[in-house]
N, C-alpha and C positions, 0 to 999 in steps of 0.2 A: 626555575624548575618546579618550585612549589606551586606557582601559579598554573603551570601546565597540568599538574596533578589535579588541582582543583577543577580546572576547566574540563579535564577528561572525565571526572566524576559527574559533573553537571551534564555533559554531553551524553554520557552513558545512561543516566537516569531518564533523560528526555528520549533517548533511543528506546529504552525499555517501555516507556509509555506508548511510543509509536508501534513497537512490535506487538505488545499485548493487546492494545485496542484494535490494531490492524488485523491481527489473527482472529479476534472475536468477530469483527464486523465483515471481514472479507473471506474468511475461511469457515469458521465454526457455524455461524448463523446460516449462510447459504447452504451448507451441507445438511443442516437440519430441516430447512424449510422449502428449498427450491427443487422442483422436479421438472426439468425442461420438457419432458415428454408427457407431462400430466398437468395441464393447466388447472383443472378443477381441484386436484389434490394440493397443488401449490397455493391456490386461493384459500382453501380450507386451512392449510398449515399456517398461513399468515394470519388468518382470522382467529384461529384457535390459540395462536401463540403471539398475539399482537404485542404484548409487553416485551417479549424477546426481540421482535422486529423493531419496535421503537427504541429499545436499548441499543440495537445495532446502529441506528441512525445517530443517537447520542454519542456512541463510542467512536463512530467515524468522525464526528465533529471534533472530539477531543484529540483524536489521532492527527487530523489535519492541522489543528492549531499547534500541537506539539511539533509538527513537521515544519512549522515556520521558525520556531526557536532552535530546533536541533541544528540545522545548517549554519545558523548564526553562531552558535556556540562552537561548532566545529571550525568555522572560519577563524575565530580568535585563537583556537588551539593550533591550527595548521598554517596560519598566514606567514609564519616565520620561515616555512619551507619554500613557499612560492605564493606570493600575495595575489597575483593575477589568477592562478589556478584555483586558489581558495575562493576568490570572488565568483569565478565561473561556477564552481561547485555549489555555492550558496544560491546563486541566481537560478540555476537549473532545478534545484530542489524546490525552491519557493514557487516557481512557475507552475508546478503541479497542483498547488493548493487551491487556487480559484477554480480550476477545472474540476477538481474532486468535490469541492463544496457545491458548485452549481449542479453537478451531476446528481446530488442527493435529492433534487426536486422530483426525480422519478420515483423515489421511494415514498415521498410525501403524496404523490399522485396515487400510488397504490393504496396508501392508507385511506385516502378520500373515497376511492372506489369501494373499499371494504366497508367503510362507515355508511356509505349510501346504500349498499346492498342489504343492510340490516333492516331497512324500512321500505324496500322496493320489492316488486314481485319477482317470481322465479325466472321469468324471461330476462329481466334486467340483470339478475345474478349470473345467468349463463353468459350474457354478453360481457359482464365484468370479468369473468374468467379469462376470456381472450384478451381483454384490454390490459389486465394485470401482466400478462405475458409480454405484451407489446412494451409496456413500461419497463419491465424487467430486462428485456432485450436492449432497450435504449440505455438503461443504467449500465448494463454489462459493456456496451460499446463505449460509454464514457470512461469506464475503468480501463478499458483497453487503450484509449487515447492517453490517459494519465500515466500508463506504464512507460510511455516514451520518456517522460521526464524522470520517473522512478528509476529508470535504467540509466539515462544519460548522466545524472549527477554522480553515479557510482564510479564513472570513469575518472574524472579529476579527483574524486575522493580517494579512490584506490591508488592513484598515482601519488598523491600527497602522503598517504599512509606509507607506501613503499619507500618514498624518498625521505621520510621524516627522521629516521634514526632513533626515534623514541617510541615507535610502535612497530610491531612485527611485520616484516616484509610479506610474510605469508598472507596476512589479513588483506594487505593491499592487492595481492594477486587474486584472492578470492572475491574481493569487491569488483575488480575489473571483469572477472568471469561472470559475476552477477549482472553487470551491465549488459554483457553479451547475451545472457539468458533472457533478460527482459526484451531486448531488441529483436532477437531471433523469434521469440514467441509473438511479438507484435507483428512483424512483417510476415511471419508464417500464417497467422490468423487472417491477416489482411489480404494476402495474395492468393492463398489457397483455401477453398471452402472445406476441403477434407483434411486440413492440417491437424485438427484435433484428434483425428483417428489414427495418426501415425505412431502415437505412443511416446513421443519424445517431449511433448509439452510439459508433462509433470516433472520429468527429470531436469529440464532446463529451468523450470520454476523453482527447483531446489537450490540452484546456484546462488541467487541473491539471498535466499533465506540463510544459507550456511555462512556466507560472508558477512551479512548484516547482524545476525544473531551473535556470531563469533566476535565481531567488533564491539557490539553492545556489551557483552559480558566482560570482554577484556578491559574496556574503558571503566566499567563499574568496579571490578574486583582487583584489577592490577594497575590500570592507569598508564600514564606516560612514564617511560623509563628514562634514565639519564642518557642524553645524546652521546653517540660514539664520536 
C-alpha cells in the first residue's frame, strides 16, 4: 500500500507538469496571440511577443515529455486492477506524443517567417501574414488529430480508476466523460464545418479538464486509499 501511495504522488506531480505546461501552451498563449480573423494582428502579436511564443514551444516539449512518463507511472499504479487495460491506457497516451512533437514544426515555421520578415520588404511581410495563418491552421489540425489519443487513453484510465478500490469512483466516471468530450469535439469538428458555432464545443472541452485536474489533485494531495 505504501508503494501505491508513493506511485500516486509521482503520477500526480507528473500530471501537474502536464496540466500546467499544457494550459500555458494550448490555452493561455493562443488566447493572447492568435486572432483567426486578423492575420496581420496575429503576425504582429507573435513578432512583438516572440519570447512568449518561444516559451510556448518549450512548454509544449516539457508537456509532451512528461506525458511519456505519466502513463508509465499510472501503469505501475493501476496494473494490479487489470494489467491488459493498464497497458492499453499507457500505449494510447504515448501514441499521442510523436504526433504532438512533430506538429510543433509548424510553430518553428512561423518563427522562421517572422525572422525573415525583419529583413525583407513590405510586400514579403504581407505575404508572410497569410503564410503564418496557413501554418497556424496546420498546427491546429495537428492538435485536433492528437486529441483522438488524448481522449482515447482516458477511457481505460477511467475504467481502471473506477474499478481500483483505492481511487474514487467519481474520478473514473469523470475521466470517461472526458474521453467522450474529446471524441465528440474531434468528430464534430471533422464532420461539420459549422460545429464550432453550435456553442457546445467549450462545454465538452471542460469535461476532460474537470476529470484530469481532479485526478491530478487527488493523486498529489490524497493519493491511493486502502483497498476495500
